[in-house]
C-alpha positions in Angstrom: 29.0 -15.0 -4.1 26.9 -11.9 -4.9 23.2 -12.3 -5.7 22.4 -11.1 -9.2 19.1 -9.6 -8.2 17.7 -8.9 -4.7 14.1 -7.7 -4.5 13.2 -5.9 -1.3 9.5 -5.9 -0.6 6.5 -8.3 -1.1 3.6 -6.3 -2.5 2.3 -6.5 -6.1 5.5 -4.7 -7.3 7.9 -7.1 -5.5 6.2 -10.3 -6.5 5.8 -9.2 -10.1 9.4 -8.3 -10.3 10.2 -11.8 -8.8 8.1 -13.5 -11.4 9.8 -11.7 -14.3 13.3 -12.0 -12.8 12.8 -15.8 -12.2 11.5 -16.3 -15.8 14.7 -14.5 -17.0 16.8 -17.1 -15.1 18.2 -14.5 -12.7 17.5 -16.6 -9.6 16.2 -13.6 -7.6 16.2 -13.5 -3.8 13.1 -11.8 -2.4 13.3 -10.3 1.1 9.6 -10.2 1.9 9.9 -8.5 5.3 9.9 -9.8 8.9 6.8 -10.9 10.9 7.2 -8.6 13.9 4.9 -6.6 16.2 6.6 -3.4 15.0 5.8 -4.3 11.4 2.2 -5.1 12.3 1.7 -1.8 14.0 3.3 0.1 11.1 1.3 -1.9 8.5 4.5 -3.3 6.9 4.1 -7.0 7.3 4.9 -9.4 4.4 2.6 -9.2 1.4 2.2 -5.4 1.6 -0.8 -3.1 2.0 -3.0 -5.2 -0.2 -3.0 -8.0 2.4 -4.7 -5.5 4.8 -7.7 -5.0 2.4 -10.8 -7.2 1.9 -12.4 -7.5 -1.5 -10.4 -6.4 -4.5 -12.8 -5.8 -7.4 -10.5 -3.8 -9.7 -7.6 -6.1 -10.4 -7.9 -7.4 -14.0 -8.6 -11.1 -14.3 -10.5 -11.6 -11.0 -14.2 -10.9 -11.6 -16.8 -11.6 -9.0 -17.4 -15.3 -8.6 -16.5 -18.4 -6.6 -12.8 -18.9 -6.8 -12.7 -21.4 -3.9 -11.7 -24.4 -5.9 -8.9 -22.5 -7.7 -7.6 -21.0 -4.5 -7.6 -24.4 -2.8 -5.6 -25.9 -5.6 -3.2 -22.9 -5.9 -2.3 -22.0 -2.4 -0.8 -24.4 0.2 -3.2 -26.0 2.6 -1.5 -24.6 5.6 -1.9 -21.0 4.3 -5.5 -21.5 3.2 -6.4 -22.8 6.6 -5.8 -19.3 8.1 -7.5 -17.3 5.3 -11.1 -16.3 5.5 -13.4 -18.3 3.2 -13.7 -16.7 -0.3 -16.6 -14.3 -0.3 -17.2 -14.4 -4.1 -16.7 -10.6 -4.6 -13.7 -10.8 -6.9 -10.6 -11.7 -5.0 -9.6 -10.6 -1.5 -6.3 -8.8 -0.9 -4.7 -11.6 1.1 -5.8 -14.2 -1.6 -4.4 -12.1 -4.4 -1.1 -11.6 -2.6 -0.7 -15.3 -1.7 -1.4 -16.2 -5.3 1.3 -13.7 -6.5 3.8 -15.1 -3.9 3.1 -18.7 -5.0 3.5 -17.8 -8.6 6.9 -16.3 -7.9 7.9 -19.4 -5.9 6.7 -21.7 -8.7 9.1 -20.0 -11.1 12.0 -20.5 -8.6 12.2 -17.2 -6.7 13.9 -17.7 -3.3 12.1 -16.1 -0.5 13.5 -15.0 2.8 11.1 -13.7 5.6 13.4 -10.9 6.8 13.7 -7.2 6.8 16.6 -5.2 5.3 17.6 -2.8 8.1 20.5 -1.1 6.3 22.0 -0.9 2.9 25.4 0.3 1.7 24.9 1.4 -1.9 28.2 3.3 -2.1 30.1 0.2 -3.1 29.5 -2.6 -5.7 28.4 -5.3 -5.1 25.8 -3.5 -2.9 25.9 -4.6 0.8 22.6 -5.4 2.5 22.1 -6.2 6.2 18.9 -7.9 7.4 17.2 -7.9 10.8 18.6 -11.3 11.7 22.1 -10.1 10.9 22.6 -11.7 7.5 24.9 -9.9 5.2 24.0 -10.1 1.5 25.9 -8.9 -1.5 23.8 -7.9 -4.6 24.8 -7.0 -8.1 21.5 -5.3 -8.6 18.7 -4.3 -6.2 15.0 -3.7 -6.8 13.4 -1.6 -4.0 9.7 -2.4 -3.8 9.0 -1.6 -0.2 5.9 0.4 -0.8 4.4 3.2 1.3 2.3 2.9 4.4 -0.8 5.0 5.0 -0.7 7.6 7.7 -3.4 7.3 10.4 -4.2 9.4 13.4 -3.0 6.7 15.8 -6.3 6.0 17.5 -6.8 2.5 19.0 -10.3 2.5 17.4 -8.8 3.1 14.0 -6.7 0.0 14.3 -9.6 -2.0 15.7 -11.8 -1.3 12.6 -9.3 -1.6 9.8 -10.9 -3.7 7.1 -14.2 -3.2 8.8 -15.0 0.3 7.6 -11.6 2.0 8.2 -9.6 2.6 5.1 -6.9 4.8 3.6 -7.8 4.3 -0.1 -11.1 5.4 -1.5 -10.3 4.2 -5.0 -9.5 0.7 -3.6 -12.5 0.4 -1.3 -15.0 3.1 -2.0 -17.2 1.0 -4.3 -17.6 -1.9 -1.8 -21.2 -2.6 -0.8 -20.7 -1.6 2.8 -20.1 2.0 1.7 -22.8 2.4 -0.9 -25.6 4.8 -0.1 -24.2 5.3 3.4 -22.8 8.3 5.1 -19.0 8.4 5.0 -16.2 10.3 6.7 -12.9 11.6 5.2 -10.2 13.0 7.5 -7.8 15.6 6.1 -7.5 18.9 4.3 -5.1 18.5 1.5 -5.5 17.5 -2.2 -5.7 13.8 -1.2 -8.7 14.4 1.1 -10.5 16.4 -1.6 -9.9 13.7 -4.2 -11.0 11.0 -1.7 -14.2 12.9 -0.8 -15.1 13.7 -4.4 -14.6 10.1 -5.4 -16.6 8.7 -2.4 -19.5 11.0 -3.3 -20.2 8.7 -6.2 -21.1 6.0 -3.8 -22.0 7.4 -0.4 -25.2 9.2 0.6 -23.2 12.0 2.3 -19.5 12.5 2.7 -18.3 14.5 5.8 -14.8 16.0 5.5 -13.4 16.4 9.0 -10.7 19.2 9.1 -9.0 20.6 12.1 -8.8 24.2 10.7 -11.2 26.7 9.1 -9.6 26.5 5.6 -8.2 23.7 3.5 -4.6 23.5 2.6 -5.6 21.8 -0.7 -5.1 23.6 -4.0 -7.8 26.1 -4.8 -9.4 24.2 -7.6 -9.5 20.9 -5.6 -11.0 22.6 -2.6 -13.7 24.5 -4.7 -14.7 21.2 -6.4 -15.3 19.5 -3.0 -17.0 22.5 -1.5 -19.4 22.8 -4.4 -20.4 19.2 -4.3 -23.9 18.7 -3.0 -23.1 15.4 -1.2 -20.0 16.8 0.6 -20.3 18.5 4.0 -17.3 19.9 5.8 -16.9 19.7 9.6 -14.6 22.6 10.2 -12.4 23.1 13.2 -12.9 19.5 14.3 -10.9 16.4 15.0 -11.7 12.7 15.4 -11.9 11.8 19.0 -12.8 8.2 18.4 -14.1 5.8 15.6 -17.3 4.2 16.7 -18.5 0.7 15.9 -19.0 -2.8 16.9 -17.8 -6.3 16.0 -21.0 -7.1 14.0 -21.3 -3.9 11.9 -17.8 -2.5 11.9 -17.7 1.3 11.7 -21.0 3.0 12.7 -19.8 6.5 13.2 -17.2 8.9 14.7 -17.0 11.2 17.7 -15.8 14.7 17.0 -14.4 17.3 19.2 -13.7 21.0 18.5 -10.3 22.5 18.0 -11.6 25.9 19.1 -13.0 25.3 22.6 -13.9 22.7 25.2 -17.5 22.3 23.9 -19.2 19.0 24.2 -18.1 16.4 21.7 -20.6 15.3 19.0 -21.2 12.1 17.0 -21.7 11.6 13.3 -23.3 8.5 11.8 -21.0 6.8 9.2 -20.4 3.4 7.8 -16.9 4.3 6.5 -13.9 6.2 7.8 -11.2 7.2 5.3 -7.9 8.6 6.4 -6.5 11.0 3.9 -3.6 12.4 5.7 -0.9 11.1 3.4 1.4 8.1 3.1 5.0 7.5 4.2 7.3 5.6 1.8 9.2 2.8 3.4 12.7 4.0 2.8 14.3 4.3 6.2 16.7 1.5 5.6 18.2 3.5 2.6 19.4 6.2 4.9 19.0 8.9 2.2 21.2 7.2 -0.4 18.7 7.4 -3.2 17.4 10.6 -4.6 13.8 11.3 -3.5 11.2 14.0 -4.0 10.0 16.3 -1.2 7.6 13.7 0.1 10.3 11.1 0.4 9.4 8.9 -2.7 12.2 7.5 -4.7 12.7 9.3 -8.0 12.9 7.5 -11.3 15.8 9.2 -13.0 15.2 8.0 -16.5 12.0 8.7 -18.3 9.9 5.5 -18.8 12.4 3.4 -16.8 12.6 2.4 -13.1 16.3 3.5 -12.7 17.2 5.4 -9.6 20.0 7.8 -8.8 22.4 4.9 -8.2 23.3 2.7 -11.2 22.1 -0.8 -10.7 19.4 0.1 -8.2 15.8 0.1 -9.4 12.5 1.1 -7.7 9.0 -0.3 -8.3 5.6 0.3 -6.9 4.3 2.7 -4.3 7.8 3.5 -2.9 8.3 5.5 -6.1 4.6 6.4 -7.0 2.9 9.0 -5.0 0.2 9.6 -7.6 -1.6 6.3 -8.7 -0.9 3.9 -5.8 -2.9 1.0 -7.3 -2.1 -2.7 -7.3 -2.2 -2.9 -11.0 0.2 0.0 -11.6 2.6 -1.3 -8.9 2.6 -4.7 -10.6 3.4 -3.0 -13.9 6.4 -1.2 -12.5 7.5 -4.4 -10.9 7.6 -6.0 -14.4 9.5 -3.0 -15.7 12.1 -3.1 -12.8 12.8 -6.8 -13.4 13.4 -6.1 -17.2 15.5 -3.1 -16.4 17.6 -5.0 -14.0 18.0 -7.9 -16.5 19.2 -5.6 -19.2 21.5 -3.6 -16.9 23.1 -6.8 -15.7 23.7 -7.9 -19.3 25.0 -4.5 -20.4 27.5 -4.6 -17.6 28.7 -8.1 -18.2 27.0 -9.8 -15.3 25.7 -12.8 -17.2 
């Protein structure tokens, strides 16, 4: 028997969709992703990108304060045992995601810890195949698989993630570890300019490391960054290594020239921000949904989460290459669940 709603993904968009779909008595199935080494390396483990962050200060409803008692009462003991003690700075990413997951489960969402590796959206019901070989039929699908940040691929980047290495200035830039400290942004496009300009509000100096002698960013964005008194550009340079230690996290970077074999040099920095783009997690769709040039799923109806295939909806960062925030992802997760509910009713799938 076909599932009425299958939600693929387990970030803020996926869990919010699950909460709303469950409350609408749609009995949703959530495929939250598989726990594999490949997913760990790609940053696509269950609970999404937010589970890779530390403090979350900008999600409404979680002001700074001691939430320990609430968390202990809300999240199963076996999960709390492996989570870091609550630090009192709002809510941590893993805590917030576990709370969302538990809320969806409380309303009756069924959760399967597995990846969708292929989807046939050319027939209805839609046919989904998971990593463990399970075949699932779905009357409607909500794609909420998010987008993974692109990194340079250095071992030292991976070592210091959540300890000074980030790919989201808006998410992390205001954290105490970055305030009044020198920071590094890697990239040369509009994203790098936006990240650097934003971080200049908090850091003492922001170094933009760019491998060429000119930015590829739009002229206005580049001029804004170049004119900022706190921003310094390291032209014709690449990151050779992120420097740091287990106690302090990131302490600097080592640069090397792209022009010659001159001796490498080091910059002091408490934060390293990769701004070289994101990759939406859509491989399993095999090009069946319409996307923009960057690969993000396109919403085909204004103000709705409809995609190019009737009965398939998209929520969160997999369809959002502009905001990429937890609160906006959650909002579109709500929209996708309501859109799916109304589509099922309109098509007689009560």
